[in-house]
C-alpha positions in Angstrom: -0.1 0.2 0.0 1.5 3.4 -0.3 1.6 5.8 2.3 -1.4 7.7 1.2 -4.1 4.5 1.5 -2.2 4.3 5.2 -2.8 7.9 5.6 -6.7 7.2 4.9 -6.8 3.4 6.7 -5.1 5.2 10.3 -7.8 7.5 10.1 -10.8 5.7 9.4 -10.1 3.6 11.4 -8.9 5.9 14.1 -12.1 7.6 13.9 -14.0 4.5 14.6 -11.7 3.5 17.5 -12.7 7.7 18.9 -16.9 6.9 17.8 -16.6 3.7 19.6 -15.7 5.3 22.9 -18.4 7.7 23.4 -22.4 6.9 23.5 -24.8 9.1 22.7 -27.6 10.0 24.9 -30.1 12.6 23.4 -27.7 14.3 21.0 -24.8 14.5 24.3 -21.6 12.7 23.6 -21.5 10.4 27.0 -17.4 8.7 27.1 -16.9 5.3 28.1 -14.0 6.3 30.7 -13.4 8.3 33.1 -9.9 8.5 35.8 -11.2 9.8 39.6 -8.6 9.4 42.2 -5.5 8.0 39.7 -8.1 4.8 38.9 -9.2 4.1 35.8 -13.7 3.7 35.5 -15.8 2.3 33.3 -19.6 4.0 32.2 -22.1 2.0 34.2 -25.1 4.0 31.9 -26.3 7.3 31.4 -29.4 8.7 30.6 -32.0 11.8 31.0 -32.8 13.8 34.1 -37.0 15.5 33.0 -38.8 17.4 35.5 -41.9 17.5 35.3 -41.8 17.8 30.8 -38.6 19.5 30.9 -35.0 17.7 30.0 -32.9 19.2 32.8 -29.6 17.1 31.8 -28.1 14.0 30.7 -26.2 12.4 33.9 -24.0 9.7 33.8 -22.5 6.9 36.6 -18.9 6.4 36.0 -17.9 2.6 38.6 -14.9 0.7 38.7 -17.0 -2.9 37.5 -20.5 -2.0 35.5 -23.0 -3.2 37.9 -27.3 -3.2 38.1 -27.1 -3.0 42.4 -28.0 0.7 43.4 -26.7 -0.1 47.1 -23.5 -1.5 46.0 -22.3 1.5 44.0 -24.1 4.1 47.0 -21.5 2.2 49.0 -18.4 0.7 46.7 -14.6 1.3 48.8 -13.6 2.5 45.0 -14.3 5.9 44.0 -17.2 7.2 41.1 -18.3 9.7 39.2 -21.7 11.4 38.9 -21.4 13.5 35.5 -24.2 15.8 34.7 -24.2 17.4 31.3 -26.7 19.9 31.1 -29.4 20.9 28.5 -31.1 24.1 30.1 -29.7 26.8 32.7 -30.8 26.5 36.5 -29.4 29.2 38.5 -27.6 28.2 41.6 -30.6 28.3 43.5 -32.1 25.2 42.0 -29.8 23.4 42.1 -28.6 23.0 45.4 -32.5 22.8 46.3 -32.8 19.3 44.2 -29.8 17.9 45.9 -31.0 19.5 48.7 -34.8 17.6 48.4 -33.4 14.4 47.0 -30.8 14.1 49.6 -33.9 14.5 51.9 -36.5 12.2 50.9 -33.2 9.6 50.6 -31.8 9.5 53.6 -34.7 11.8 55.6 -35.3 14.9 57.8 -32.9 13.9 60.8 -30.4 12.5 58.9 -29.6 15.3 56.9 -28.8 17.4 60.0 -26.1 15.6 60.9 -24.8 16.9 57.1 -24.5 20.9 57.9 -21.2 22.0 57.5 -21.4 19.6 53.9 -24.3 21.1 52.7 -23.6 24.2 53.6 -19.7 23.6 51.6 -22.0 22.5 49.0 -24.4 25.3 49.0 -21.1 28.2 49.0 -19.9 26.2 46.1 -22.9 27.1 44.0 -23.4 30.7 45.0 -19.9 31.0 43.6 -20.9 29.0 40.9 -24.9 31.2 40.4 -26.1 29.4 37.8 -25.2 26.5 35.1 -26.2 27.4 31.2 -27.1 24.3 28.6 -24.1 22.1 27.6 -22.1 22.8 31.0 -20.7 19.8 32.9 -20.9 19.3 36.6 -18.7 16.6 37.4 -19.4 14.9 41.6 -16.1 13.2 42.3 -16.9 10.2 44.6 -13.4 9.4 46.9 -13.2 7.2 49.6 -11.3 8.1 52.4 -12.1 12.0 51.6 -15.9 12.8 50.3 -17.1 14.4 47.4 -15.4 16.6 45.3 -17.3 18.8 43.5 -15.9 20.3 39.3 -18.4 22.9 37.1 -17.0 23.5 34.0 -13.2 22.2 34.7 -13.3 24.0 37.6 -12.9 21.6 40.3 -13.8 23.1 44.1 -12.6 22.1 47.6 -13.3 18.8 48.0 -16.4 17.9 51.5 -15.4 15.4 53.7 -17.0 12.3 54.4 -18.1 8.7 52.7 -21.4 9.4 54.0 -21.5 12.4 52.2 -20.9 10.8 49.2 -23.1 8.3 49.6 -25.7 10.2 50.7 -25.1 12.6 47.2 -25.1 8.6 45.2 -28.2 8.2 47.0 -30.0 11.4 44.7 -29.5 9.0 41.9 -29.7 5.4 43.2 -31.5 5.4 46.2 -35.1 4.1 47.8 -36.7 7.1 46.5 -34.0 8.4 43.4 -34.9 12.1 41.6 -36.1 9.9 38.4 -36.7 5.9 38.6 -36.4 6.2 34.6 -33.0 8.2 35.2 -31.8 5.3 38.4 -32.3 2.0 35.8 -30.3 3.6 33.2 -27.7 5.3 35.4 -27.7 1.2 36.6 -27.1 0.1 32.3 -30.3 -1.4 31.8 
């Protein structure tokens, strides 16, 4: 083969591999892999969060191994990530409120009081962010022994301490009363 044909073949192969590396959900590309705390994670599942009739974000769950067991993900001793790719603009106050509502639904008001410092840190973070726009990405990295690292638009904020808080945060999407049952099913690969 001549050099031109080899170049075209290599380009075609590279493009086909790149295409195989991404999943598309509602027109949004979702990576098949992530790296959290130096550990390689795989896409466990992805779906759309819809509130009433409005699509809010595409959520993706990354775990060390694929599983359909929500409790195993919540309690895992390995890093996990929930990535939210925004499909519309949402204010910081609304994001914070939705997280608190999701936590309350899954851990209860009494347990939620134990997370006062963490909720204050989350509130400060969202106040600094002000709002998220269509196309913005929020990454929630759950790192055992450290806590929850939130990144918005590529900017990482200080880790919010506590494995128990990280597990509670995961329950927003994977708990007994998830933010949306159909989304929970998708995140668990079904």
